[in-house]
N, C-alpha and C positions, 0 to 999 in steps of 0.2 A: 447256307449253298443252296443257289438256285434249283427248282425242280422244273423240269419240261411241263407244259399244260397238255399235251398229249403225249401217249404212249410211243415209244420209239418203234418203227415198223419193224416185221420181222420178214418182209418183203423189201425188193429192190427198189421201193420208192423213199425219197429223199427225207432224214430225219428233219424233224421240226428245228426253228432257229433259236438258240439258247438264249439270242436277244429277245424273245418273246417272254422269256420268264419274268415274272414279277412278285413271285411269293416262294417263301422256303415252305415247304408242306412234306406230304408223304404219301404222294399217288400210289409211290411202290413200295412205300417202308413204314407200314403202320407200327412195325416195333419201335419206331424213333420216339422219343420223352414225348409228354404232352407239352404243347406249345409251337407246335407244328401242325399245320394244316393243309389238308390234299384241296386242290382246286377243284377237284371233281368229286363227285357221291360215289361214283363208281370203282371199288379196289383195283389195283392191277392184278391181284393175286386172285382174279376170279376163277372160278373152275374152267379147265380146258378139258376139250374131248380129246378122246384118241387111247387107243387099247393100252399102251405101254406107261400112261399118266398117272402120277399117285392121285389118290383119294384125297380131298380135302379133310381135314380135322374137325371133329365135333367140338374142339376146344372153344374155352370161353373168348366172344368177340371181344376186339380192341378197344380199349376206353375213346371216346371221342376226341379230337383234336381239340384244345380251347382257346388258343391263341395265334393268329398267323403273323408273318412278318414281312415288312415291306423292304425289299431289299435298294441300297443305295446304290448309285450307277457304278461305283467301284466294284461292287461285287457281281455284275454282268459279264462274262468273259468276252473278250471281243472275238475269240477264235470260235471255228465251227464246232458242234458236239461231234464226239467220235461215234462211230458206229459199232453195233457189237463184232466180237472178234469171230464170231460163227452164227450161221444161219441155217441150223439143223431143221429136219422134217418134224421130228416130233415137238407138238405145241408145249408142253411141259420143258422140254430140254432148250426150246427156244426162248421160253420166258425165263430161264436161269441165265442164259446169256445176255437177255435184253436187262433184267433187273441188274445184274453186275455190273453191266456196262455203265448203266444211269446212275448206279450208287456210288461207283466209283469215282465219276466224274463231279458228284455232288458232295461227296462225305467231307472233304477240306471246307466246303463253304458253309456246310452246316455246323461244322465244328467249331468253325472260326466265328460265326454268328453266336453261338453258345457262348463263348468265351467273352462276346462283346456285350451280352445281355447282363447288365445290372440288376435287373430284377430277380436274379435266381442266386440261392445261396450256395456256397461252395460246393457242398454235398450234392445239392440238385444240378449242378453243372456237372461234376464228375460222371454223376449216374447218367445224366443226358449224352453225354460224350460216349460213355461205354456203350450205350445203346444205340448210337449212330453210326458207330464203327461197322465196317463190313467186315464180318467173322461168320465163320461155319454156322456157328450156332444162332447168331441174328437172321443168316440168310436161310436157315431152315425154317425158323420162326415166321419169317416174312413171306415164304412161298405159300405153305398151308398150314402154319402153326405144328410143324411137324419136328421130329426130333433129327439130332445129327446122322444118327444111324438108319432112320428112315431114307434120308436123303441120300446117303450113300449106296443103299440098297437100290433104290429106284434108279439112280444113276448107271449102278451096274448091269440091272434089266437092259438098259438102253445101248450098252456098250460104250458108255460116255465117261470122259477124264472124271476123276473124283473132284467134288466142288471147290477144295482147296487148290487144285491145279487151274481150274478156271478163273478163280479169282487171283491168283500168283499171274498169269497171262495177261489178264485183263488188266491188272496195275500196271504192267511193263507196257504193254500196248498203249495204255493212255499217257505213259511218259514219254512215249517215242512220238505220241501225238503232240504234245506238248514241246517237246523238243523242236518238231518240225513247223508247229502254228507260233509259237511264242519266241521271245529273247528272254526267259525266265533262266537265272542261274540254276546251274545243275542242280544244286543243294534243294532251291526252291521247288525242282521239278520233282525231284524224291519226296519231298514232304506233302506236294499235292496229289500225287500217286500212292501216298500211304506209307512212306518209308520215312523212319524217322533218324535213321542211319545211311549217310549217302555212301560209307565204303560198301556197307552190304548191298545197298541198291545199286552201286556200281558193279559189284560180284554178280549178283543175279542178271542184270543187263547185258553182262557180258556172256555169261552161261547161255542166255535164250537167244541174243542177236550176233554173237561171235563179234562184236565191238563194244567199246566204251561209249557211255554217254556222249561225251565232248567229242569222241571221232564220229561217230554218228552225224550229230549236227554238222560237223565240218565238211563231211561228206555230203551230205543233202545240200548245205548252202552251194557247195562248189558245183553239183551235178544241175542245179537250178539256177545258178546264176545267170544274167542276161549277157550274153556274147558281146563283146565291146563292138563299136560300129566304127567304121573308119570314116574319118571326116570328109567331105566331097573334095575331089580335086578342083581346084582354083581353075577358073576359064582362063584360057592365053588369050 
């Protein structure tokens, strides 16, 4: 899964192009397994200022990433990157939305690269895939190496949705993004958004957006289709 070479903006500036991605790494995901390397020395989860921000943990530093991967052309998506589903004023909350947005878009690519890596043992691959998935525990560790309970408590102070809800909405919004910008089959869209069960994905999509994925795509195509032009009248 390719990573962006620059952090996604928390303001109205345009996000960087995915086509600039050249490595699988962990700019914002140092909890990922060894074998993925950040393109920057500066971690995403640096301490942010703000009275409501969580304090960074004193836990042990993440191990260095030993190996980087060059992405083949087919791993570079031709569609534009998605922006975070919210742009809150709190720096800590904004980081959660930005990290979740980037992680959801990269998750499938990273897991696919791990599966194609023949240098790993089966057990190492399973562990790497587990650590690469966007879960509550992995998100909390990536932010400040804190516990799920601490993350829930900090979000409650900010009157923000729980982290599970942020992840769910981000996944479904990414699926919507793929339905608009690609012609992937719905089952493939579900997989890339993090849903192994297509039926469950369709139910969650319907609950969130009041329509099924296929109906949403059909409606969007109809709304954005070019109007047919009338042929010029022949001159008499």
